[in-house]
C-alpha positions in Angstrom: -51.6 -40.0 -23.7 -48.1 -39.2 -22.6 -46.5 -35.8 -22.5 -44.8 -33.9 -25.3 -41.7 -31.9 -24.5 -39.3 -29.8 -26.6 -36.8 -32.6 -26.6 -39.2 -35.5 -27.2 -37.9 -38.0 -29.7 -40.8 -40.4 -29.6 -44.4 -39.4 -30.6 -47.2 -41.9 -30.1 -50.9 -41.3 -30.4 -52.5 -44.2 -28.7 -55.8 -46.1 -29.4 -55.6 -46.4 -33.2 -54.3 -42.9 -34.1 -52.3 -42.4 -37.3 -48.5 -42.1 -36.9 -46.9 -40.0 -39.6 -43.4 -40.2 -41.1 -42.2 -37.2 -39.2 -43.1 -38.9 -36.0 -41.2 -42.0 -37.0 -38.1 -40.0 -38.0 -38.2 -38.4 -34.5 -38.5 -41.8 -32.9 -35.7 -43.2 -34.9 -33.3 -40.5 -33.9 -33.6 -41.4 -30.3 -33.5 -44.5 -29.6 -8.6 -54.2 -22.5 -8.9 -50.5 -22.0 -7.1 -53.0 -24.1 -5.9 -50.8 -26.9 -3.0 -53.1 -27.5 -0.4 -50.6 -26.4 2.7 -52.0 -28.0 5.9 -50.9 -26.3 8.2 -50.4 -29.3 8.8 -46.6 -28.8 5.2 -46.3 -27.6 2.4 -47.3 -30.0 3.7 -48.0 -33.5 2.3 -50.0 -36.4 3.8 -53.3 -37.3 5.5 -53.2 -40.7 4.4 -56.2 -42.8 5.0 -57.1 -46.5 2.5 -59.0 -48.6 4.2 -61.2 -51.2 2.1 -61.7 -54.3 -0.2 -64.6 -53.7 0.3 -67.8 -55.7 -2.1 -67.9 -58.6 -2.8 -69.7 -61.9 -4.2 -68.3 -65.1 -7.5 -69.8 -64.1 -7.8 -68.1 -60.7 -5.7 -64.9 -61.1 -8.8 -62.7 -60.8 -9.9 -64.4 -57.6 -6.5 -64.2 -56.1 -6.4 -60.5 -56.8 -9.7 -60.1 -54.9 -8.5 -61.9 -51.8 -5.2 -60.0 -51.8 -6.8 -56.6 -52.2 -9.4 -57.3 -49.5 -6.6 -58.4 -47.1 -4.7 -55.2 -47.8 -7.7 -53.1 -47.1 -8.4 -55.0 -43.8 -4.8 -54.6 -42.6 -4.8 -50.9 -43.4 -8.2 -50.4 -41.7 -7.0 -52.1 -38.6 -4.4 -49.5 -38.0 -2.2 -52.1 -36.4 -0.2 -52.7 -39.6 1.9 -50.7 -42.0 2.1 -52.2 -45.5 5.5 -52.3 -47.1 5.6 -53.1 -50.8 8.2 -55.4 -52.2 9.2 -52.9 -54.9 9.8 -50.3 -52.2 12.7 -52.3 -50.7 14.0 -53.6 -54.1 12.7 -57.1 -53.8 11.8 -59.1 -56.9 9.6 -62.0 -55.9 8.0 -65.0 -57.5 4.5 -65.6 -56.3 5.0 -69.3 -56.6 7.7 -69.4 -54.0 7.5 -69.1 -50.3 9.8 -66.4 -48.8 13.4 -67.5 -48.7 15.7 -66.8 -45.8 17.6 -64.3 -48.0 14.4 -62.5 -48.7 13.5 -62.4 -45.0 16.9 -61.0 -44.1 16.7 -58.3 -46.7 13.1 -57.4 -45.6 14.3 -57.3 -41.9 17.0 -54.8 -42.9 14.4 -52.6 -44.5 12.3 -52.7 -41.3 9.8 -55.3 -42.2 8.8 -57.4 -39.2 6.6 -60.0 -41.0 6.1 -61.4 -44.5 2.6 -62.6 -45.5 2.1 -65.2 -48.3 -0.8 -67.3 -49.4 -2.1 -69.5 -52.2 -5.7 -69.9 -53.4 -6.9 -73.2 -54.6 -10.3 -74.1 -56.0 -12.3 -76.9 -54.3 -15.3 -78.9 -55.4 -17.7 -76.4 -53.8 -15.6 -73.4 -53.1 -12.1 -72.2 -52.3 -9.2 -73.0 -49.9 -6.8 -70.2 -48.9 -3.6 -71.6 -47.5 -2.1 -68.6 -45.7 1.1 -67.9 -43.8 3.0 -65.3 -41.9 6.7 -65.4 -41.3 8.7 -63.2 -38.8 11.8 -61.8 -40.4 13.8 -61.6 -37.2 14.3 -65.4 -37.0 12.6 -66.6 -40.1 10.0 -68.6 -38.2 6.5 -69.3 -39.6 4.2 -67.9 -36.9 0.8 -68.2 -38.6 -0.2 -71.1 -40.9 -3.8 -71.8 -41.6 -6.0 -73.3 -44.3 -9.2 -71.4 -44.7 -12.2 -72.9 -46.6 -15.1 -70.9 -48.1 -17.9 -71.3 -50.6 -17.8 -70.0 -54.2 -19.0 -66.6 -53.2 -16.9 -66.3 -50.0 -13.7 -64.9 -51.4 -13.9 -61.7 -49.3 -14.6 -63.8 -46.3 -11.4 -65.8 -46.8 -9.4 -62.5 -46.6 -11.3 -61.3 -43.6 -10.6 -64.5 -41.7 -6.8 -64.3 -42.5 -6.8 -60.7 -41.4 -8.4 -61.6 -38.1 -5.9 -64.4 -37.5 -3.1 -61.9 -38.1 -4.6 -59.3 -35.7 -4.9 -61.9 -33.0 -1.4 -63.2 -33.3 0.4 -59.9 -33.6 -1.6 -57.8 -31.2 -3.4 -60.2 -28.9 -6.7 -58.6 -29.8 -9.5 -60.1 -31.9 -9.9 -58.5 -35.3 -13.2 -57.2 -36.5 -13.0 -58.0 -40.2 -15.5 -60.8 -39.9 -18.1 -58.7 -38.1 -21.3 -57.4 -39.6 -23.4 -54.2 -39.4 -27.2 -54.2 -39.4 -29.1 -50.9 -40.2 -32.3 -49.5 -41.5 -32.6 -48.4 -45.1 -35.6 -47.0 -47.2 -34.0 -48.1 -50.4 -37.0 -50.2 -51.3 -39.4 -47.3 -50.5 -40.1 -48.8 -47.0 -37.9 -48.9 -44.0 -36.5 -52.4 -43.8 -33.6 -54.2 -41.9 -30.4 -54.6 -43.9 -27.1 -56.3 -43.1 -23.6 -55.6 -44.5 -20.0 -56.5 -43.9 -18.0 -54.3 -41.5 -16.4 -52.6 -44.5 -19.7 -51.9 -46.3 -19.6 -54.7 -48.8 -22.2 -57.4 -49.4 -25.3 -55.3 -48.5 -28.3 -57.5 -48.1 -32.0 -56.7 -47.3 -33.3 -59.1 -44.6 -36.9 -58.0 -43.9 -39.7 -57.6 -46.3 -42.3 -56.2 -43.9 -43.4 -53.5 -46.4 -43.8 -51.2 -43.5 -41.6 -49.2 -41.1 -38.7 -50.8 -39.1 -36.6 -49.1 -36.5 -33.8 -49.8 -34.0 -32.2 -53.1 -35.2 -29.8 -54.6 -32.6 -27.6 -57.7 -32.8 -27.7 -60.5 -30.3 -24.3 -61.3 -28.8 -24.0 -64.6 -30.8 -24.9 -62.8 -34.0 -27.7 -65.3 -34.7 -30.6 -62.9 -34.1 -31.6 -59.3 -34.5 -34.2 -57.4 -32.5 -36.1 -54.6 -34.1 -39.3 -52.6 -33.9 -41.8 -52.9 -36.8 -45.2 -51.5 -37.7 -45.9 -54.5 -39.9 -49.1 -55.2 -37.9 -50.0 -51.6 -37.3 -48.7 -51.1 -33.8 -45.0 -50.5 -33.3 -44.2 -53.9 -31.7 -40.8 -55.6 -30.8 -39.7 -58.6 -32.9 -36.7 -60.9 -32.9 -35.4 -62.1 -36.3 -33.8 -65.5 -36.4 -31.1 -65.1 -39.1 -30.8 -68.9 -39.7 -34.4 -69.6 -40.2 -35.8 -66.2 -41.2 -38.5 -66.5 -38.6 -39.9 -63.5 -36.7 -41.0 -63.8 -33.0 -43.1 -61.0 -31.6 -42.0 -60.5 -28.0 -43.6 -57.2 -27.1 -46.9 -55.9 -28.5 -48.2 -53.6 -25.8 -50.4 -50.6 -26.7 -48.2 -47.7 -27.6 -44.6 -47.9 -28.7 -42.3 -50.8 -27.9 -38.8 -50.0 -29.0 -35.1 -49.4 -28.5 -34.3 -52.9 -27.4 -30.8 -53.9 -26.2 -29.5 -57.5 -25.6 -27.9 -58.6 -22.4 -24.3 -59.8 -22.7 -25.5 -63.3 -22.1 -28.1 -63.0 -24.8 -30.9 -64.3 -22.6 -32.8 -61.0 -22.0 -33.5 -57.7 -23.6 -34.0 -54.3 -22.1 -36.5 -52.1 -24.0 -38.7 -49.1 -23.6 -42.5 -49.1 -23.9 -45.1 -46.4 -23.5 -47.8 -48.9 -22.3 -47.7 -47.1 -19.0 -48.4 -43.7 -20.6 -44.8 -42.4 -20.6 -41.8 -44.3 -21.7 -40.4 -46.8 -19.1 -37.7 -49.4 -19.3 -38.5 -53.1 -18.9 -36.6 -56.4 -19.1 -38.0 -59.4 -21.0 -36.7 -62.8 -22.0 -36.1 -63.6 -25.6 -39.4 -65.5 -25.8 -41.4 -62.6 -24.5 -41.9 -64.0 -21.0 -40.7 -62.7 -17.6 -41.6 -59.0 -18.1 -40.0 -56.9 -15.4 -40.3 -53.1 -15.0 -37.1 -51.3 -14.1 -37.9 -47.6 -14.0 -40.7 -45.9 -12.1 -40.6 -42.2 -12.9 -43.0 -39.6 -14.3 -40.2 -38.7 -16.9 -39.5 -40.6 -20.1 -36.9 -43.4 -19.7 -35.7 -45.1 -22.9 -32.7 -46.3 -25.0 -31.2 -48.8 -22.6 -27.7 -50.2 -23.2 -26.1 -53.0 -21.1 -22.7 -52.9 -19.5 -20.4 -55.7 -20.7 -20.6 -57.3 -17.2 -24.4 -57.4 -17.4 -24.7 -55.7 -14.0 -25.6 -52.2 -15.1 -27.7 -50.4 -17.7 -27.2 -46.9 -19.1 -30.3 -45.2 -20.5 -31.7 -41.8 -21.5 -34.1 -39.9 -19.2 -35.5 -36.4 -19.0 -36.0 -36.6 -15.3 -33.7 -33.7 -14.8 -35.5 -31.4 -17.2 -33.8 -32.5 -20.4 -32.5 -35.7 -21.9 -29.4 -36.9 -20.2 -27.6 -40.3 -19.8 -28.1 -42.2 -16.6 -26.7 -45.5 -15.2 -28.6 -47.9 -13.0 -28.1 -51.4 -11.7 -29.7 -54.1 -13.7 -32.5 -54.3 -11.1 -33.3 -50.6 -11.5 -31.5 -49.5 -8.3 -28.8 -46.9 -7.7 -29.6 -44.5 -10.5 -26.8 -42.0 -11.2 -26.5 -39.3 -13.8 -23.5 -39.6 -16.2 -23.7 -36.6 -18.5 -23.7 -33.0 -17.5 -22.3 -31.2 -20.5 -25.0 -29.8 -22.8 -28.8 -29.9 -22.5 -29.5 -32.8 -24.8 -27.7 -36.2 -24.7 -29.4 -39.4 -25.9 -29.0 -42.8 -27.5 -26.2 -44.2 -25.3 -24.2 -47.3 -26.3 -21.8 -49.0 -23.9 -18.3 -50.0 -25.1 -17.6 -53.7 -25.3 -14.6 -53.1 -23.1 -16.7 -51.3 -20.5 -14.6 -48.1 -20.4 -16.7 -45.7 -22.5 -20.3 -44.8 -23.2 -20.9 -43.1 -26.5 -24.1 -41.2 -27.3 -25.6 -38.5 -29.5 -25.0 -35.0 -28.0 -26.5 -31.7 -29.2 -24.0 -28.9 -29.5 -24.4 -25.1 -29.1 -25.5 -24.9 -32.8 -28.3 -27.4 -31.9 -26.7 -30.1 -34.1 -26.4 -33.7 -33.0 -22.8 -35.0 -32.8 -21.2 -38.2 -31.4 -19.7 -37.8 -27.9 -18.4 -40.3 -25.3 -17.9 -40.3 -21.6 -15.8 -42.6 -19.4 -18.2 -44.9 -17.7 -17.0 -43.7 -14.4 -17.7 -40.1 -15.4 -14.1 -38.9 -15.3 -13.7 -37.8 -18.9 -16.0 -36.5 -21.7 -14.9 -36.2 -25.4 -16.4 -35.1 -28.7 -15.8 -37.7 -31.4 -17.4 -36.1 -34.5 -16.6 -32.5 -35.6 -19.0 -29.6 -35.7 -20.8 -28.8 -38.9 -24.3 -28.1 -40.4 -25.4 -31.7 -40.1 -26.5 -34.3 -37.6 -24.6 -37.4 -36.5 -26.7 -40.0 -34.6 -27.1 -43.6 -33.4 -23.5 -44.6 -32.4 -22.7 -48.3 -32.1 -19.3 -49.9 -31.0 -17.1 -52.4 -32.8 -16.0 -55.3 -30.8 -12.5 -53.9 -30.4 -13.8 -50.9 -28.5 -11.8 -48.5 -30.7 -14.2 -47.8 -33.5 -17.9 -46.9 -33.9 -20.5 -46.7 -36.6 -23.1 -43.9 -36.8 -25.5 -42.3 -39.2 -25.0 -38.8 -40.6 -26.7 -36.5 -43.1 -23.5 -34.5 -43.6 -23.7 -35.3 -47.4 -27.4 -35.0 -47.8 -29.4 -38.1 -47.1 -28.4 -40.1 -44.1 -25.5 -42.6 -44.6 -23.6 -44.9 -42.4 -20.0 -44.0 -41.4 -17.4 -45.6 -39.2 -14.9 -43.6 -37.1 -12.2 -44.2 -34.5 -12.8 -43.1 -30.9 -10.3 -40.3 -31.3 -12.3 -38.9 -34.2 -9.9 -40.0 -36.9 -10.2 -42.4 -39.9 -13.8 -41.7 -40.8 -15.1 -43.9 -43.6 -18.4 -43.9 -45.5 -19.9 -47.4 -45.6 -23.1 -46.7 -47.6 -23.5 -44.6 -50.6 -26.9 -45.4 -52.2 -29.6 -42.7 -52.8 -31.6 -43.9 -49.8 -31.6 -42.9 -46.1 -29.5 -45.4 -44.2 -29.8 -45.1 -40.4 -29.7 -46.7 -37.0 -26.6 -48.9 -37.4 -25.7 -51.7 -35.0 -22.2 -53.4 -35.1 -22.1 -57.1 -34.3 -19.8 -58.4 -31.6 -18.2 -61.2 -33.6 
């Protein structure tokens, strides 16, 4: 039986003991700097105008959905400033592409690009023919036909948004990414998936048990998670295409907090099979088990660097939980965090520059903090208050994170920018929604 400490966020009674819900809640708690710095008077948003999309009486409602989702995507990206046609005195016909006279007038009003599209029904879905025109020279700079199924209207807008982000900023957009998380909406803790903006929530597991710590594979085709579906907290991999579950770690004790390597071929995870929590590597089929940490303390919550050469993790080897970094073979362990007495659940930025984590403040409340990976800077991301913010996870762009918070009562999923601005609530059901993980693409 491993030790209990004041900070411990995992509780396991081995050899058939009963694990209660309070124990599980505690376990769940713990588990280019490319900011596209545009040089027009420092960072500034790109003023764009969306012309009314071409529609017919038969598809007017669907066109409105696509146009509104695109507007929301562009606003949320914070790369674009939306200029309305009425604000600059333009009267437009949605059936016409922008004329040169319109482009010239928009340019004088400060608009740098005009967006226009038309939606057509296909035999088994929709086709969005979408364009972007620069006003300075009138050139069409984006032109793409996007196809989607009957229920994929929102996805059409997300794809167009990501095309625009890539062209105008050089950075891949995140509108097509997904978020997995745990919800007890059904009465049990199951794995759910939703779009990056909180739409299209979908329950993926029906284990009728307790699931914790879901994490995306880099190719977005699999999700690892820990489940009590067979009694012991074992580590599984979900194949999202087939729905199959592969058990890859079923050692006595707790097998949890898995993290995928950037190549997607291995996972780092923690297990208490040795008595205390230690970090191991394993292949996706459960073979090739390799122990990385050898310490009397508890080591858990590993997260890979984007290069795959280092792993950050939580350890209490210094007397309380702090964030450490080691080489992928377990060598060269160095402590990263020194502010505060309780820092846990690290997550490494996809750009490699920051490591975010849950930090406990002087009021003994958990907040989201981040340190430069080289230890040169430490920042607080979420504000102080009588609530707990936990389980951060990065967006692919390295500028946004998701996390869970009970600031409004039950735990819900929120997104926020690295600088602490633009917080959005992504879930709002009467359940507890926790442990989010943001897919890379």
